[in-house]
C-alpha positions in Angstrom: -35.6 -10.4 18.7 -35.0 -11.6 15.0 -37.8 -13.0 13.3 -37.1 -15.0 10.1 -40.6 -15.6 8.6 -39.8 -15.3 4.6 -38.0 -17.7 2.1 -34.9 -15.8 2.4 -34.5 -16.4 5.9 -34.8 -20.0 5.4 -31.7 -20.0 3.6 -29.8 -18.3 6.6 -31.3 -21.0 8.6 -29.8 -23.6 5.9 -25.9 -21.9 5.8 -25.8 -21.3 9.7 -25.7 -25.2 10.4 -22.5 -26.4 8.9 -21.3 -22.9 10.1 -22.2 -23.6 13.6 -20.6 -27.3 13.3 -17.0 -25.6 12.5 -16.9 -23.6 15.5 -14.0 -23.9 18.0 -13.8 -26.6 20.4 -12.1 -24.0 22.6 -14.9 -20.8 22.5 -17.1 -21.8 25.7 -18.0 -18.8 26.8 -21.8 -18.0 26.6 -22.8 -14.9 24.7 -26.6 -13.1 23.6 -28.8 -15.1 21.8 -31.1 -14.8 19.2 -33.6 -17.3 17.9 -34.6 -18.0 14.2 -37.5 -19.9 13.1 -38.9 -20.9 9.7 -42.3 -22.0 9.3 -43.3 -24.5 6.7 -45.7 -23.2 4.5 -49.3 -25.4 4.7 -48.1 -27.0 7.7 -47.6 -26.3 11.4 -44.0 -27.6 11.2 -41.6 -24.9 12.5 -37.6 -25.2 12.2 -35.9 -23.4 15.2 -32.2 -22.3 15.5 -30.3 -20.6 17.7 -27.6 -18.0 17.0 -25.3 -15.7 19.1 -25.7 -11.9 19.1 -22.3 -10.3 17.7 -19.2 -12.8 18.1 -20.3 -16.0 16.1 -18.2 -18.5 17.9 -19.0 -17.5 21.4 -21.1 -21.0 21.6 -18.5 -24.1 22.1 -19.2 -28.1 21.3 -20.2 -28.6 24.7 -23.2 -26.2 24.8 -26.5 -27.7 25.5 -29.4 -25.9 24.3 -33.0 -26.4 26.3 -36.3 -25.7 24.2 -39.4 -24.4 25.4 -41.9 -24.2 22.3 -45.0 -22.4 24.0 -47.4 -25.0 23.8 -46.1 -27.3 26.9 -43.8 -28.7 24.6 -39.9 -29.1 25.2 -36.9 -30.3 23.4 -33.3 -30.0 22.9 -30.2 -28.9 20.6 -29.0 -25.7 18.3 -31.5 -26.9 15.8 -34.6 -28.6 16.8 -37.8 -28.7 14.8 -41.6 -28.8 16.4 -45.3 -29.5 15.1 -47.8 -27.6 16.9 -51.3 -29.1 16.7 -53.0 -25.6 15.6 -52.3 -22.4 14.2 -51.6 -19.7 16.7 -49.2 -17.2 18.6 -46.5 -18.7 20.8 -43.9 -17.7 23.0 -40.7 -20.0 22.6 -37.8 -19.6 24.8 -34.6 -21.3 24.7 -31.7 -22.1 27.5 -28.4 -22.2 26.8 -26.0 -24.1 29.1 -22.1 -24.0 28.4 -19.9 -26.7 30.3 -19.5 -25.0 33.4 -23.3 -24.9 33.9 -23.1 -20.9 33.3 -26.8 -20.5 31.4 -28.5 -17.9 29.1 -31.7 -17.2 28.2 -34.0 -15.5 24.8 -37.4 -15.5 24.3 -39.4 -14.8 21.0 -42.5 -15.1 20.0 -43.7 -17.4 16.8 -46.5 -16.7 14.5 -47.6 -20.3 13.1 -49.8 -19.7 9.7 -51.2 -16.5 11.1 -52.9 -15.0 8.6 -52.3 -11.3 9.3 -48.4 -11.9 9.6 -48.8 -13.3 5.9 -51.0 -10.7 4.5 -48.5 -8.3 5.9 -45.1 -9.7 4.5 -45.6 -8.3 1.0 -46.9 -5.0 2.6 -43.2 -3.3 4.0 -40.2 -3.5 1.3 -37.3 -1.0 0.9 -34.8 0.0 -2.0 -31.2 0.5 -1.4 -29.1 2.9 -3.7 -25.4 3.9 -3.3 -24.4 7.5 -2.4 -22.2 9.1 -4.7 -18.6 10.9 -3.5 -18.3 8.4 0.1 -16.8 4.8 -0.5 -18.9 2.4 1.3 -22.2 4.4 1.6 -25.6 3.6 1.0 -28.9 5.2 1.2 -32.0 3.4 2.4 -35.9 4.1 1.5 -38.6 3.2 2.7 -40.7 1.7 0.0 -43.8 -0.1 2.1 -47.4 0.1 1.0 -49.1 2.0 4.0 -52.7 1.8 2.8 -53.1 -2.3 3.6 -55.2 -2.5 6.6 -53.9 -3.7 9.9 -50.1 -4.0 8.8 -48.0 -0.7 9.3 -49.1 3.0 8.5 -47.0 6.5 8.4 -46.8 6.6 12.1 -44.9 3.0 12.1 -42.0 3.0 13.7 -39.4 0.8 11.6 -35.8 -0.6 12.5 -33.2 -0.9 10.2 -30.4 -3.8 10.6 -27.4 -2.9 8.4 -25.7 -6.4 8.7 -22.6 -5.2 10.2 -24.1 -4.8 13.8 -25.4 -1.9 13.3 -29.1 -0.6 13.3 -31.3 2.3 12.6 -34.4 3.6 13.1 -37.1 5.8 11.2 -40.8 6.1 11.4 -43.1 5.9 8.3 -41.6 6.5 5.1 -38.5 7.7 6.5 -35.1 6.9 5.0 -31.8 6.4 6.2 -27.8 5.8 5.6 -25.1 3.7 6.5 -21.7 3.4 5.7 -19.5 0.0 5.4 -16.0 -0.1 6.7 -15.3 -3.6 4.6 -16.6 -5.2 1.8 -18.3 -8.2 1.4 -22.3 -9.0 1.4 -24.6 -7.9 4.0 -28.2 -8.6 4.8 -30.2 -6.0 5.4 -33.4 -6.1 7.1 -36.4 -3.7 7.6 -38.7 -4.9 10.5 -41.6 -3.3 12.1 -44.7 -4.4 14.4 -48.6 -4.4 12.4 -51.3 -2.8 13.7 -52.5 -5.8 15.5 -49.2 -6.1 17.1 -47.3 -8.8 15.2 -43.5 -8.4 14.4 -42.9 -8.3 10.8 -39.5 -8.3 8.6 -38.2 -8.3 5.1 -34.5 -8.5 4.3 -32.8 -8.4 1.4 -28.7 -8.9 0.6 -26.3 -5.7 -0.3 -22.8 -6.7 -1.8 -20.2 -3.9 -1.1 -17.2 -4.7 -3.6 -14.9 -2.2 -2.9 -14.1 0.7 0.0 -11.2 3.4 -0.3 -9.6 4.0 2.8 -6.3 5.7 3.6 -3.3 4.7 5.1 0.1 6.8 6.6 3.6 5.3 5.3 6.6 6.9 7.3 9.7 6.1 9.1 13.3 8.2 9.4 16.1 8.4 7.0 19.2 7.4 8.8 23.1 7.3 7.7 25.3 5.3 10.1 23.0 5.3 12.6 22.1 8.9 12.5 20.2 11.6 10.7 21.9 12.6 7.2 22.7 16.4 7.7 22.3 17.1 4.2 19.2 17.0 2.0 17.8 13.9 0.8 14.7 13.4 -1.5 11.9 10.6 -0.2 10.0 8.8 -3.3 6.7 6.6 -3.1 6.2 4.5 -5.8 3.6 2.7 -6.5 4.2 -0.6 -8.3 0.4 -1.5 -10.0 -0.1 2.3 -11.3 1.9 5.4 -11.6 1.3 6.2 -8.2 3.9 8.7 -6.9 4.7 10.9 -4.4 8.0 12.7 -3.4 9.4 15.0 -0.5 12.7 16.5 0.4 14.2 16.3 3.5 16.7 18.7 4.9 18.6 17.3 7.9 19.7 20.4 8.6 16.9 22.5 9.1 14.4 19.7 10.1 14.2 16.1 11.1 14.9 13.3 8.7 11.1 11.7 9.3 9.1 11.2 6.2 5.3 10.8 5.6 3.1 9.6 3.0 -0.5 9.3 2.4 -1.6 6.7 0.3 -5.4 4.6 -0.7 -5.9 1.6 -0.3 -9.0 0.1 -2.3 -10.6 -2.9 -0.1 -11.9 -5.9 -1.7 -9.7 -4.9 -4.5 -6.4 -6.1 -6.1 -3.8 -4.9 -3.4 -1.8 -1.7 -4.2 2.1 -2.6 -4.0 4.6 0.3 -2.9 8.5 0.9 -2.8 10.1 3.5 -1.1 13.6 5.2 -2.1 15.6 7.8 -0.4 18.4 9.4 -2.8 21.0 11.9 -1.2 21.2 15.3 -2.9 24.3 17.1 -1.7 26.9 13.8 -0.1 28.4 11.6 -2.6 29.4 9.3 0.7 26.0 7.5 0.1 24.2 6.0 -2.5 20.2 5.8 -3.3 18.5 3.3 -1.0 14.9 1.8 -0.7 13.4 0.9 2.5 14.6 -2.5 2.9 18.6 -1.8 2.2 18.5 -2.5 -1.3 20.3 0.1 -4.0 18.2 -1.4 -7.0 14.4 -1.4 -7.2 14.0 -5.2 -8.3 15.5 -5.8 -4.6 13.2 -3.6 -2.7 11.1 -4.6 0.0 7.6 -4.2 -1.4 4.8 -2.5 1.0 1.3 -4.2 0.4 -0.3 -1.5 3.5 -3.4 -2.9 5.3 -2.9 -0.2 7.9 -0.6 2.7 9.0 3.3 1.8 9.2 5.4 4.7 10.8 8.7 2.8 11.0 9.7 2.2 7.7 13.5 3.4 8.3 15.4 3.5 5.7 19.2 3.0 6.3 21.1 4.5 3.4 24.0 2.2 1.7 27.5 3.9 2.0 29.4 3.7 -1.1 32.9 2.3 -0.9 36.0 4.2 0.1 37.8 4.5 -3.2 40.8 7.2 -4.1 40.0 9.6 -6.6 41.4 8.8 -10.2 41.6 10.0 -13.5 38.8 7.9 -15.2 35.6 9.0 -16.5 32.4 7.1 -17.1 29.7 9.6 -19.3 26.6 8.3 -21.1 23.2 8.6 -22.7 20.4 7.2 -21.8 17.2 7.2 -24.5 13.5 6.8 -24.8 12.1 9.2 -22.2 8.6 8.6 -22.6 8.3 5.0 -23.5 6.0 2.8 -22.1 7.7 -0.3 -20.3 6.2 -3.8 -19.6 7.5 -6.3 -17.4 7.2 -8.9 -14.8 7.5 -8.6 -10.8 6.8 -10.9 -8.3 4.7 -12.9 -10.6 2.6 -9.9 -11.3 2.4 -7.5 -15.0 3.6 -4.0 -14.2 3.5 -0.9 -16.7 5.1 2.6 -16.7 6.1 5.2 -18.5 9.7 5.7 -18.5 11.0 8.8 -16.7 15.0 9.4 -17.2 15.0 11.9 -14.5 14.2 9.1 -12.0 17.1 7.0 -13.0 20.3 6.9 -10.8 23.4 5.3 -12.4 25.2 3.1 -9.6 28.7 2.3 -10.5 30.1 -1.3 -8.4 33.7 -2.1 -8.4 35.4 -5.2 -8.9 34.4 -6.8 -5.6 30.8 -6.1 -6.1 30.4 -2.9 -3.7 28.9 0.1 -4.9 31.3 3.3 -5.1 29.0 5.8 -5.7 25.7 7.0 -8.0 25.3 9.7 -10.7 21.9 11.6 -11.9 20.5 11.5 -15.1 19.6 14.8 -16.4 16.9 15.7 -18.4 18.2 14.4 -21.8 19.3 11.4 -20.6 23.2 12.0 -20.1 25.5 11.2 -17.0 28.6 11.5 -15.7 31.1 9.9 -13.3 34.5 11.2 -12.8 37.4 10.5 -10.7 37.5 6.6 -11.1 40.8 5.1 -10.5 42.1 2.6 -12.8 40.2 -1.1 -12.3 37.4 -3.0 -13.1 33.7 -1.6 -12.7 30.1 -2.5 -13.7 27.5 0.2 -14.1 23.6 -0.5 -13.9 20.5 1.7 -13.9 18.3 2.0 -11.7 14.6 3.6 -12.9 11.7 1.9 -10.6 9.8 -0.7 -12.7 12.3 -0.7 -15.4 14.6 -3.6 -16.1 18.4 -3.0 -16.8 21.5 -4.5 -17.8 24.7 -4.7 -16.1 27.5 -2.9 -17.9 30.9 -4.4 -17.4 34.0 -1.7 -18.1 37.5 -0.8 -17.0 39.3 2.1 -16.5 42.8 1.6 -17.6 46.3 4.0 -18.3 45.5 3.4 -22.2 41.6 3.8 -21.9 40.8 5.9 -18.8 37.6 7.4 -20.7 34.3 5.4 -20.9 30.6 6.4 -23.0 27.8 4.4 -23.0 24.6 4.7 -24.8 21.6 2.9 -24.1 18.5 2.7 -25.3 15.0 2.2 -23.6 12.6 -0.3 -25.5 9.2 -1.6 -24.1 10.7 -4.5 -22.5 13.6 -2.0 -20.6 16.9 -0.6 -20.6 19.3 -2.4 -23.5 23.0 -1.2 -23.9 23.9 0.1 -27.8 27.4 0.7 -27.5 30.2 1.0 -25.0 33.1 3.2 -26.4 36.5 4.0 -24.4 39.3 6.5 -25.3 43.0 7.5 -23.6 42.8 10.6 -21.6 45.5 13.1 -21.9 46.2 13.5 -18.5 50.3 14.3 -18.9 48.9 17.0 -21.0 47.7 19.1 -18.4 50.0 20.0 -15.6 50.2 22.6 -12.3 52.8 24.4 -10.8 54.0 24.5 -8.0 52.6 21.0 -6.9 51.9 21.2 -3.6 50.8 24.6 -3.4 49.2 27.2 -1.1 48.1 30.7 -2.5 47.9 30.0 -6.3 48.5 27.6 -8.7 49.4 28.0 -12.6 48.4 25.9 -15.5 49.7 24.4 -18.8 48.4 22.1 -21.2 44.8 23.3 -21.1 42.6 26.1 -23.1 39.5 27.9 -22.1 38.2 27.7 -18.3 38.7 25.0 -15.9 37.1 23.3 -13.3 38.7 22.2 -9.4 36.8 19.1 -8.2 37.3 17.6 -4.7 37.8 14.1 -3.8 33.7 13.5 -3.7 34.1 14.6 -7.6 32.1 18.3 -6.6 32.8 21.3 -8.4 34.7 24.0 -5.8 36.1 26.9 -8.2 36.0 27.4 -11.7 38.8 29.7 -13.5 39.0 31.3 -17.3 42.5 32.5 -15.5 44.5 29.6 -15.9 48.0 31.1 -15.3 46.9 32.2 -11.9 44.6 30.9 -10.0 44.1 31.5 -6.3 43.3 28.8 -4.6 43.9 30.2 -0.7 40.4 29.8 0.1 40.2 25.8 -0.4 40.5 23.3 2.8 44.0 21.5 2.8 43.5 18.0 0.7 43.9 16.6 -2.7 42.1 18.3 -5.9 41.6 17.2 -9.0 41.6 19.9 -12.1 39.6 19.0 -15.5 39.4 21.0 -18.7 39.9 20.8 -22.8 43.5 21.0 -24.4 43.8 22.6 -27.8 42.3 19.0 -29.3 39.5 20.0 -27.1 40.3 16.5 -25.0 39.4 16.4 -21.9 42.4 16.6 -20.0 43.1 15.9 -15.9 45.4 16.4 -13.5 45.6 16.8 -9.7 47.4 18.5 -6.7 47.7 19.2 -3.3 46.5 22.3 -1.7 48.7 22.5 1.7 
């Protein structure tokens, strides 16, 4: 039962009327009832309403309400009024009848201008304070005056209604705690029984602005529908803040499943996330975002309101190209620069971390052919490019970048790009090219089985496979033992007497 005998409850009654009129016409099932009322001060006029317990939509428009006011008078409707001939205590009942003829009845005791109740309204009170360290938690202290005769005492039982459908009981000046799970404005009430047996109640509103809660985000990393049998780095990046988490998966040692825990602030601006998976030891696939995108601006943005464990990332395969003598190198400057941009209509700011950069290479058809990591000093390299037209673009979460076209030709097979990071993103400063003296380096015999001898090179050399991975180094260029290499095509790279990078290829039988 709920008795509203203060001015605050009159407001509840007024607000309830338009809400009730907006109820769905399909909601016909009856539920528990409560009677609320307001006595007009100085008169015997009482305004009534019936409200549901729990689901506010359980009354349909076809529901009828029949009232008995306790003085042999009756009435109808959800919000009737009644004038009593004299002050006193009255037993009031209402019966709700739905369109199927089902009924439910609720009764309450109404005090009409009762002196004891009116005097005791100021006798009970309470104080609300937030609990530190726990989101949505509050401490409720009973500050009632127990010295007023005929009202309440240190032995009186009190019932707390927290406005979210929960309640608690205390005795005397006892206090209690309660934690809300959702932000919003709640009507908190404290009720008791006077020494003369009359119910008495006071209420106040509490606004819970924000509540922190944790969600899980995770899924699988696949390559062509299967778990990639190599190491993959998975990163969770917050777009609204500097939130960042990372983990390394190893498909040969454990599963390809990843999982992150994120904090969501209910009632606050929604945090947005993107997730990126980067192969660390397999050049056949590109760094890929959830949503099958290779650039952060095209990634699927996550705004979690619940845990999601089905966020599968399908790594984008690199286009199959024959290895060549072309080389792309470059430097990205500006590590630590504050970058501000707009994404999805919202401003985002980040501190530029050059090691988070992936240099994406696309061919003339717009197909990605691979990517290169940026080192801590901002340098990067992408070897073994065949002749053709290409585009390069740096992908770094929350940092805009320009598309840089370049070409690998017989007369311009080495391209060097310098970029600066400013407050608005990465811009290209220079793009220079030069000819590699590939003819200056030769290998004999070619094809070879056991050993090869090099000419036109000074110092040590590197031998790379078709994926651009270094498989062997040698400082002896006259007699290199290649017997342990698998059959296939390899590239040799070194420096000539002019300290120019020179390359050639050979076949291991």
